[in-house]
C-alpha positions in Angstrom: 38.7 -13.1 -140.5 41.8 -15.3 -140.7 41.6 -18.8 -142.1 43.5 -22.0 -142.0 47.1 -22.2 -142.9 47.9 -22.2 -146.5 50.6 -24.7 -145.9 48.1 -27.3 -144.8 44.8 -26.4 -146.4 45.6 -24.9 -149.8 45.1 -27.2 -152.7 47.5 -27.6 -155.5 47.6 -24.9 -158.0 45.3 -27.0 -160.3 42.7 -27.1 -157.6 43.0 -23.5 -156.3 39.9 -21.3 -156.3 39.4 -19.5 -159.6 39.6 -15.8 -159.2 36.3 -14.0 -159.3 34.2 -17.2 -159.2 33.5 -17.3 -155.4 30.1 -15.7 -155.7 28.9 -18.4 -158.1 30.5 -21.2 -156.1 28.7 -19.9 -152.9 25.4 -19.9 -154.8 26.0 -23.5 -156.0 26.7 -24.7 -152.4 23.8 -22.7 -150.9 21.3 -24.0 -153.4 22.4 -27.6 -152.7 22.1 -27.1 -148.9 18.7 -25.4 -149.3 17.5 -28.2 -151.5 18.4 -31.1 -149.2 17.0 -29.3 -146.2 13.8 -28.3 -148.0 13.0 -31.9 -148.8 13.0 -32.8 -145.1 9.9 -30.7 -144.5 8.2 -29.8 -147.8 6.3 -33.1 -148.0 4.8 -32.7 -144.5 1.8 -30.6 -145.4 1.2 -32.8 -148.5 0.9 -36.0 -146.5 -2.9 -36.1 -146.3 -3.2 -35.7 -150.1 -0.5 -38.3 -150.7 -2.4 -40.6 -148.4 -5.5 -40.5 -150.5 -3.9 -40.3 -153.9 -1.6 -43.3 -153.6 -3.7 -45.2 -151.0 -1.1 -45.3 -148.3 -2.0 -47.0 -145.0 -1.7 -44.8 -141.9 1.3 -46.7 -140.7 3.2 -46.5 -144.0 2.4 -42.8 -144.6 5.0 -41.7 -142.1 7.7 -43.4 -144.2 7.3 -40.7 -146.9 9.2 -38.5 -144.5 11.2 -41.2 -142.7 12.6 -42.9 -145.8 14.4 -39.7 -146.8 15.7 -39.0 -143.3 16.9 -42.5 -142.7 18.8 -42.8 -146.0 20.3 -39.4 -145.7 21.4 -39.7 -142.1 22.5 -43.3 -142.4 24.9 -42.7 -145.3 26.3 -39.3 -144.5 29.7 -40.4 -143.1 30.1 -42.8 -146.0 29.2 -40.0 -148.5 31.9 -37.7 -147.1 34.6 -40.3 -147.1 33.7 -41.3 -150.7 34.4 -37.7 -151.7 37.8 -37.7 -150.0 38.9 -40.8 -152.0 36.9 -40.7 -155.3 36.7 -36.9 -155.7 34.5 -34.4 -154.0 33.2 -32.7 -157.1 32.5 -36.1 -158.6 30.5 -37.3 -155.6 28.8 -33.9 -155.4 27.6 -34.2 -159.0 26.6 -37.8 -158.7 24.6 -37.0 -155.6 22.8 -34.2 -157.5 22.0 -36.5 -160.4 20.5 -39.1 -158.0 18.6 -36.5 -156.1 17.2 -34.7 -159.1 16.3 -37.9 -160.9 14.6 -39.3 -157.9 12.6 -36.1 -157.4 11.4 -36.3 -161.0 10.4 -40.0 -160.9 8.9 -39.6 -157.4 6.7 -36.8 -158.7 5.4 -39.2 -161.4 4.9 -42.1 -159.0 1.7 -44.1 -159.5 1.9 -46.1 -156.3 3.1 -46.0 -152.8 6.1 -48.3 -153.3 7.5 -46.2 -156.1 7.3 -43.0 -154.1 9.0 -44.6 -151.1 11.8 -45.9 -153.3 12.4 -42.5 -154.8 12.3 -40.8 -151.4 15.0 -43.3 -150.3 17.0 -42.5 -153.4 16.7 -38.8 -152.7 18.3 -39.5 -149.3 21.2 -41.4 -150.9 21.8 -38.5 -153.3 21.6 -36.0 -150.5 24.1 -38.0 -148.4 26.6 -37.7 -151.3 25.9 -34.1 -152.3 25.5 -32.3 -148.9 28.8 -33.1 -147.2 30.9 -32.8 -150.3 29.4 -29.4 -151.1 30.7 -28.1 -147.7 34.1 -29.7 -148.2 34.4 -27.9 -151.5 34.3 -24.5 -149.9 38.0 -24.7 -148.8 39.2 -25.3 -152.3 36.7 -23.3 -154.4 36.0 -20.1 -152.4 38.7 -17.4 -152.0 39.8 -16.8 -148.4 38.2 -13.4 -148.1 34.8 -14.7 -149.2 34.6 -17.7 -146.9 32.7 -15.9 -144.2 29.9 -15.3 -146.7 30.0 -18.9 -147.7 29.6 -20.0 -144.1 26.8 -17.6 -143.5 25.0 -18.8 -146.7 25.3 -22.4 -145.7 24.0 -21.8 -142.2 21.2 -19.6 -143.3 20.1 -21.8 -146.2 19.8 -24.9 -144.1 17.9 -23.1 -141.3 15.6 -21.2 -143.7 14.9 -24.3 -145.7 13.3 -26.0 -142.7 10.9 -23.1 -142.3 10.4 -22.3 -146.0 9.6 -26.0 -146.7 6.4 -25.5 -144.8 5.5 -22.5 -146.9 6.4 -24.2 -150.2 4.5 -27.4 -149.2 1.4 -25.4 -148.4 1.4 -23.4 -151.6 2.2 -26.3 -153.9 -0.4 -28.6 -152.3 -3.2 -26.0 -152.2 -2.6 -24.4 -155.6 -1.4 -27.5 -157.5 -0.8 -31.1 -156.4 1.2 -33.1 -154.0 3.4 -34.1 -157.0 4.9 -30.6 -157.0 6.5 -31.1 -153.6 8.7 -33.6 -155.4 9.1 -31.7 -158.6 10.3 -28.5 -156.8 13.8 -30.0 -156.4 14.2 -30.7 -160.1 15.0 -27.2 -161.4 17.3 -26.5 -158.4 19.3 -29.7 -159.2 19.4 -28.8 -162.9 20.8 -25.3 -162.2 23.5 -26.7 -160.0 24.4 -29.5 -162.4 24.9 -27.0 -165.2 27.1 -24.7 -163.1 29.1 -27.2 -161.1 31.4 -28.6 -163.9 32.3 -25.1 -165.0 32.9 -23.3 -161.7 33.9 -26.1 -159.2 37.5 -27.3 -159.3 38.3 -30.9 -158.2 40.7 -30.8 -155.3 43.5 -33.3 -155.0 42.1 -36.6 -153.8 43.2 -38.2 -150.6 45.3 -41.3 -151.5 43.8 -44.3 -149.8 41.2 -47.0 -149.7 37.8 -47.4 -148.1 37.6 -48.5 -144.5 35.1 -51.2 -145.2 34.5 -52.2 -141.6 34.2 -48.6 -140.5 31.8 -47.8 -143.4 29.6 -50.8 -142.6 29.4 -49.9 -138.9 28.8 -46.2 -139.6 25.9 -47.0 -141.9 24.6 -49.5 -139.2 24.8 -47.2 -136.2 23.5 -44.1 -138.0 20.6 -46.0 -139.6 19.7 -47.6 -136.2 20.0 -44.2 -134.4 17.8 -42.3 -136.9 15.3 -45.2 -137.1 15.0 -45.3 -133.3 14.6 -41.5 -133.0 11.9 -41.5 -135.8 10.0 -44.2 -133.8 10.4 -42.3 -130.6 8.1 -39.6 -132.0 5.6 -42.1 -133.3 5.6 -44.9 -130.7 7.1 -43.3 -127.6 10.5 -44.0 -125.9 9.5 -47.3 -124.2 8.3 -49.0 -127.3 10.4 -51.9 -128.6 10.7 -50.3 -132.0 12.4 -47.4 -130.3 14.4 -49.1 -127.6 15.9 -51.9 -129.7 17.2 -49.7 -132.5 18.7 -47.2 -130.0 20.4 -49.9 -128.0 21.7 -51.5 -131.3 22.9 -48.0 -132.3 24.9 -47.7 -129.1 26.5 -51.1 -129.5 27.4 -50.4 -133.1 28.8 -47.0 -132.2 31.1 -48.5 -129.7 32.3 -51.1 -132.3 32.7 -48.3 -134.8 34.9 -46.3 -132.4 37.0 -49.3 -131.7 37.5 -50.0 -135.4 38.3 -46.4 -136.2 41.0 -46.3 -133.5 42.8 -49.1 -135.2 42.0 -48.3 -138.9 44.9 -47.1 -141.0 42.6 -44.8 -143.0 39.5 -44.3 -140.9 36.2 -43.2 -142.4 35.9 -40.7 -139.6 39.3 -39.6 -138.0 38.6 -39.5 -134.3 41.3 -36.8 -134.0 38.9 -34.2 -135.2 37.1 -34.4 -131.9 40.3 -33.5 -130.0 39.6 -29.9 -131.1 37.5 -28.5 -128.3 36.0 -25.8 -130.6 34.9 -28.3 -133.2 33.5 -30.7 -130.6 31.6 -28.0 -128.7 30.3 -26.6 -132.0 29.0 -30.0 -133.1 27.1 -30.3 -129.8 25.7 -26.7 -130.2 24.6 -27.4 -133.7 22.8 -30.6 -132.6 21.1 -28.9 -129.6 19.9 -25.8 -131.5 18.7 -27.9 -134.5 16.6 -29.9 -132.0 15.0 -26.6 -130.8 14.3 -25.5 -134.3 12.8 -28.8 -135.4 10.5 -28.9 -132.4 9.5 -25.2 -132.8 8.6 -25.6 -136.5 6.6 -28.7 -135.7 4.5 -27.3 -132.9 4.1 -23.8 -134.3 2.7 -25.4 -137.4 0.2 -27.4 -135.3 -0.7 -24.3 -133.3 -1.4 -22.2 -136.5 -3.5 -24.9 -138.2 -5.2 -26.7 -135.4 -5.8 -23.9 -132.9 -5.8 -20.8 -135.0 -7.5 -22.5 -138.0 -5.0 -21.1 -140.5 -5.1 -22.6 -144.0 -2.0 -24.5 -145.2 -0.8 -21.5 -147.2 -1.5 -19.0 -144.4 0.3 -21.2 -141.9 3.3 -21.4 -144.3 3.4 -17.7 -144.8 3.3 -17.1 -141.1 6.8 -18.5 -141.0 8.1 -15.8 -143.3 9.3 -13.5 -140.5 11.3 -16.4 -139.1 12.9 -17.1 -142.4 13.6 -13.4 -143.0 15.2 -13.2 -139.5 17.4 -16.2 -140.3 18.6 -14.7 -143.6 19.1 -11.2 -142.2 21.0 -12.4 -139.1 23.2 -14.7 -141.2 24.5 -11.7 -143.2 25.0 -9.6 -140.1 26.8 -12.5 -138.3 29.2 -13.0 -141.2 30.4 -9.4 -140.7 30.5 -9.7 -136.9 32.8 -12.8 -137.2 35.4 -10.6 -138.8 35.3 -8.2 -135.8 34.6 -10.2 -132.7 35.3 -13.7 -131.4 33.0 -16.3 -132.9 32.3 -17.6 -129.3 30.5 -14.4 -128.5 28.4 -14.6 -131.7 27.3 -18.1 -130.8 26.4 -16.9 -127.3 24.4 -14.1 -128.7 22.5 -16.5 -130.9 21.8 -18.8 -128.0 20.4 -16.0 -125.9 18.1 -14.9 -128.7 16.8 -18.4 -129.2 16.3 -18.9 -125.5 14.4 -15.6 -125.3 12.1 -16.6 -128.2 11.3 -20.0 -126.7 10.7 -18.5 -123.2 8.2 -16.1 -124.8 6.7 -18.9 -126.8 6.2 -21.1 -123.7 3.6 -18.6 -122.5 1.2 -19.9 -125.1 -2.4 -20.2 -124.0 -6.0 -20.1 -125.3 -5.8 -16.3 -125.4 -2.7 -16.3 -127.6 -3.0 -14.9 -131.1 -0.4 -14.8 -133.9 0.2 -11.1 -133.3 0.7 -11.2 -129.5 2.3 -14.6 -129.0 3.8 -16.1 -132.1 5.2 -13.3 -134.4 7.6 -11.9 -131.8 9.0 -15.3 -130.6 9.6 -16.7 -134.1 11.3 -13.5 -135.1 13.6 -13.7 -132.1 14.2 -17.3 -132.9 15.0 -16.6 -136.5 17.6 -13.9 -135.6 19.1 -16.3 -133.0 19.3 -19.2 -135.4 20.8 -17.2 -138.2 23.4 -15.8 -135.8 24.4 -19.0 -134.0 24.3 -21.3 -137.0 26.5 -19.0 -139.1 29.1 -18.8 -136.3 29.1 -22.5 -135.6 29.4 -23.4 -139.3 32.4 -21.0 -139.5 34.1 -22.5 -136.5 33.6 -26.1 -137.8 34.4 -25.7 -141.5 37.4 -23.4 -141.0 39.2 -25.7 -138.4 40.1 -29.0 -140.1 43.0 -29.7 -142.4 42.0 -30.1 -146.0 42.4 -33.9 -145.9 39.8 -34.1 -143.1 37.3 -31.6 -144.7 35.1 -34.4 -146.0 34.8 -36.1 -142.6 34.2 -32.9 -140.7 31.5 -31.8 -143.2 29.8 -35.2 -142.8 29.8 -35.0 -139.0 28.3 -31.5 -139.3 25.5 -32.8 -141.4 25.0 -35.8 -139.1 24.7 -33.5 -136.0 22.0 -31.5 -137.8 20.0 -34.6 -138.7 20.4 -36.2 -135.2 19.3 -32.9 -133.7 16.3 -32.7 -136.0 15.1 -36.2 -135.1 16.0 -36.0 -131.4 14.2 -32.7 -131.0 10.9 -33.8 -132.5 11.1 -37.2 -130.7 11.7 -35.7 -127.2 9.3 -32.7 -127.5 6.5 -34.8 -128.9 6.9 -37.1 -125.8 6.7 -34.0 -123.5 3.7 -32.7 -125.4 1.8 -36.0 -125.1 2.4 -36.4 -121.3 1.5 -32.8 -120.6 -1.7 -33.0 -122.6 -2.7 -36.2 -120.8 -2.0 -34.6 -117.5 -4.0 -31.5 -118.4 -7.0 -33.8 -119.5 -7.3 -35.0 -115.9 -7.8 -31.5 -114.5 -9.9 -29.5 -117.1 -11.2 -26.1 -116.2 -15.0 -26.3 -115.6 -15.9 -23.6 -118.1 -14.4 -25.4 -121.1 -16.6 -27.3 -123.6 -16.5 -28.6 -127.2 -13.6 -27.6 -129.4 -12.2 -25.4 -126.6 -11.3 -28.6 -124.7 -9.2 -29.9 -127.6 -7.5 -26.5 -128.0 -6.8 -26.3 -124.3 -5.1 -29.7 -124.2 -3.1 -28.8 -127.3 -1.8 -25.4 -126.0 -1.0 -27.0 -122.6 1.1 -29.7 -124.3 2.8 -27.1 -126.5 3.7 -24.9 -123.6 5.4 -27.8 -121.9 7.2 -28.7 -125.1 8.5 -25.2 -125.5 9.7 -25.2 -121.9 11.5 -28.4 -122.6 13.1 -26.8 -125.6 14.6 -24.3 -123.3 16.8 -27.1 -121.9 18.4 -27.6 -125.3 19.0 -23.8 -125.6 20.6 -23.7 -122.1 22.8 -26.7 -122.9 23.9 -25.0 -126.1 24.8 -21.8 -124.2 26.8 -23.8 -121.7 28.7 -25.5 -124.5 29.4 -22.1 -126.0 31.4 -21.2 -122.9 33.7 -24.1 -123.7 34.7 -22.5 -126.9 38.1 -20.8 -126.9 38.1 -18.7 -130.1 40.7 -16.1 -131.0 39.9 -12.5 -131.8 39.9 -12.3 -135.6 42.8 -10.5 -137.3 42.4 -8.0 -140.1 42.1 -9.8 -143.5 45.5 -8.6 -144.6 47.3 -10.0 -141.5 49.1 -13.2 -142.1 50.9 -13.7 -138.8 48.7 -16.6 -137.7 48.8 -18.4 -141.0 52.5 -18.0 -141.2 52.7 -20.0 -138.0 50.4 -22.8 -139.2 47.4 -21.8 -137.2 43.7 -21.8 -138.2 41.4 -18.8 -137.6 40.2 -20.0 -134.2 43.8 -20.1 -132.8 44.2 -23.8 -133.5 46.9 -25.6 -135.5 46.0 -26.8 -138.9 45.6 -30.4 -137.8 42.9 -29.5 -135.3 45.0 -29.7 -132.1 44.4 -27.0 -129.5 47.0 -24.4 -128.8 49.1 -24.7 -125.7 47.3 -23.7 -122.6 49.4 -20.7 -122.0 48.7 -19.4 -125.5 45.0 -20.0 -125.4 43.1 -16.7 -125.8 41.1 -15.7 -122.9 37.4 -15.5 -123.3 
């Protein structure tokens, strides 16, 4: 698979990838991505125990999850820009120190306020570490190993959302809620030991912070994530949902206006001129929305309808995680043989098929006949599509924009995560309420509650099909080139990236665009 032009993306000799270290570097980046994704879901199953142990109120308990999501999402763009100016490895390491330290102190928390503060600090650390870990791929992984890095990043994030449920169930049932915080500490320590030795610091981008852009980016991202969080808890018409979302829109418009005029913008808007990058961002958001909603509702189905224990429910996701990891490896090889556009399409079709099957859920559904097959299809689809999308996005920008592009990639995942849960919970609630008005006459007792739940879930899974269809449509917009043999250098000699785009992210002339 060809990569970006060496004339535009290769770092100075001092920052060039060290020969033979790519495997360790990929492991460092994959562990980081897995760790920050894991902490988005690992606490969910532990919430009831946290509620009793630290005397949380019902309204404040949701902030154990939301504090992390809000800080992470709100600071992502700023974290990526900080790496461009102050040093990506430096910001990566600082983020890990904050994340690991907050995980340790949070696990020792004796009251609700301390735990919420540490969850917020975890989000700050993640916002520094995650985008800069992705930006370090271009300067620390040898060209021939980058497809493996993209596959590892995509698979680790997707798998972490599923494995977080498994880990949360095991740690809570066999130990204590405190271990859902402690679990990140050894991972952070391993990466902190390896990073200084194996990661090189690329040349920094000369410049200064776009203060106005930074403030507006934090403002609109925080308002957006806050509004999406409240949409799941309060509904879309509630003031705590509407006001933040409207504020987010206003701040976004102001942010765009500032960035157009900024000498050194925190997010160069030129990156969106690349149709492949823009379409891939949308696909990533849409498919993450499907995944977030799927994980949420399948967990409820397993525990509330099938009466699975927390551990059994977590283990039930193993086939999905295995599918993600397996498909990621297969996709990384396919990307060297066929156009990445086709790999994305294949992933979207698999995800659509899994959700279509899952939407048939009923009171007669069992894990074997109605859950196992769909989540395996979904896992293979997610591993395939996410790997291809990550490859398209991270291999397209010039090195100086790597931090910004990596930040937007992370933003799209977190917006998709919050958007998917918010919209699908709304669909679930309305469908359940509608079903309650026309109950079958032969239902009684617990079967009524189960019936309302599966009716709502079926509607939510149908709604998730819309996200999958939109992702497939966006995949048709992609115009990716057929990959060249690794030894071929004709494209790089002409200053083109692996997707047939020039190194600055502009599209090739129309007459030269490859036909899909």
